C-alpha positions in Angstrom: -25.2 102.4 -136.2 -26.5 103.5 -139.6 -26.4 107.2 -138.7 -30.2 107.4 -138.5 -30.6 106.4 -134.9 -32.4 109.1 -132.8 -30.5 110.9 -130.1 -32.1 110.6 -126.7 -32.0 113.7 -124.6 -32.3 113.4 -120.9 -34.7 116.1 -119.6 -35.3 117.4 -116.1 -38.9 117.2 -114.8 -39.8 120.7 -113.5 -43.4 120.0 -112.3 -46.1 117.4 -112.5 -49.8 118.2 -112.3 -52.8 116.0 -111.9 -56.5 116.7 -112.0 -57.7 114.0 -109.6 -56.5 112.4 -106.4 -55.6 109.2 -108.1 -54.7 109.8 -111.8 -54.1 106.1 -112.4 -57.2 104.5 -114.0 -58.8 101.4 -112.5 -58.4 98.1 -114.3 -61.1 95.4 -114.7 -59.0 92.4 -114.2 -61.6 90.0 -115.5 -61.7 91.8 -118.8 -58.1 92.8 -118.7 -59.1 96.3 -119.7 -59.7 99.7 -118.2 -62.7 99.8 -115.8 -64.8 102.5 -117.4 -68.2 101.4 -116.1 -68.2 104.1 -113.5 -67.1 106.9 -115.8 -63.7 108.5 -116.4 -61.8 111.7 -117.0 -59.0 112.2 -119.5 -57.0 114.6 -121.6 -57.2 113.9 -125.3 -55.6 116.9 -127.1 -53.1 119.6 -126.2 -52.6 122.9 -128.0 -49.4 124.8 -127.0 -49.0 128.5 -127.6 -46.3 131.0 -126.8 -47.8 131.9 -123.4 -50.2 129.1 -122.5 -51.0 125.4 -122.8 -54.6 124.4 -123.6 -55.8 120.9 -122.7 -59.0 119.2 -124.0 -60.4 117.2 -121.1 -63.3 114.8 -121.3 -65.5 113.9 -118.4 -67.7 110.8 -118.8 -70.4 109.7 -116.4 -71.9 106.4 -117.2 -75.6 105.5 -116.6 -76.5 101.9 -116.4 -79.9 100.9 -117.9 -80.6 97.2 -117.9 -77.5 95.5 -119.2 -76.3 98.6 -121.1 -74.0 101.4 -120.1 -74.9 104.8 -121.5 -72.1 107.4 -121.5 -72.8 111.1 -120.9 -69.8 113.1 -121.9 -68.9 116.8 -121.2 -65.8 118.6 -122.5 -63.6 121.2 -121.0 -60.7 123.2 -122.3 -58.3 124.0 -119.5 -55.9 126.9 -119.9 -52.6 126.6 -118.1 -49.5 128.8 -117.9 -46.2 127.1 -118.6 -45.6 126.6 -114.9 -48.7 124.4 -114.7 -51.0 126.8 -113.0 -54.7 126.7 -114.1 -55.6 130.1 -115.6 -59.1 129.3 -116.8 -61.4 126.6 -118.1 -64.2 126.6 -120.7 -67.0 123.9 -120.6 -69.0 122.6 -123.6 -72.0 120.3 -123.6 -71.4 119.3 -127.2 -68.7 117.0 -128.4 -65.7 119.0 -129.6 -62.8 117.8 -131.7 -59.6 119.6 -132.4 -59.3 123.2 -131.5 -56.9 126.1 -131.7 -56.5 129.5 -130.0 -55.6 132.9 -131.4 -54.2 134.6 -128.3 -54.0 138.0 -130.0 -57.8 138.2 -130.5 -58.7 135.9 -127.6 -60.6 133.6 -130.0 -61.0 129.9 -129.5 -61.8 127.8 -132.6 -63.3 124.3 -132.2 -64.5 121.7 -134.5 -67.9 120.3 -133.5 -68.9 116.9 -134.8 -72.7 116.2 -135.1 -74.7 113.2 -136.4 -78.3 113.7 -137.3 -79.9 110.6 -138.7 -77.8 109.6 -141.8 -76.1 113.0 -142.0 -72.8 113.8 -140.4 -71.6 117.4 -139.9 -68.3 119.1 -138.9 -68.8 122.7 -137.9 -66.2 125.2 -137.1 -67.2 127.4 -134.1 -65.6 130.5 -132.7 -65.8 131.6 -129.1 -64.3 134.6 -127.2 -62.3 133.5 -124.2 
């Protein structure tokens, strides 16, 4: 070895949580891709803090119009303690990007991405949680 090989540490799984009965997504074998035509849920960002873990969850319902699929997406930030217990959740109708939490002031900061015509905006919003 050249001295730069990473060391692998064997961890012990303490707890596993899931937000649905079957967390394994369906596969469309014809397309050899995930079957998202009926909607889906997923976690796309995690923000750890000293006391809690915050997950950004997306819920997408798909509406079929003619030959097109129109997604309708809602976002939730789920607050968990480090034992995996859900402490709270906060829902948003607008698309949110990255976020962070100031636990001392109970402030949640999120980036909101908006497109209006040819203009694209990134707004920083603050919420009390």
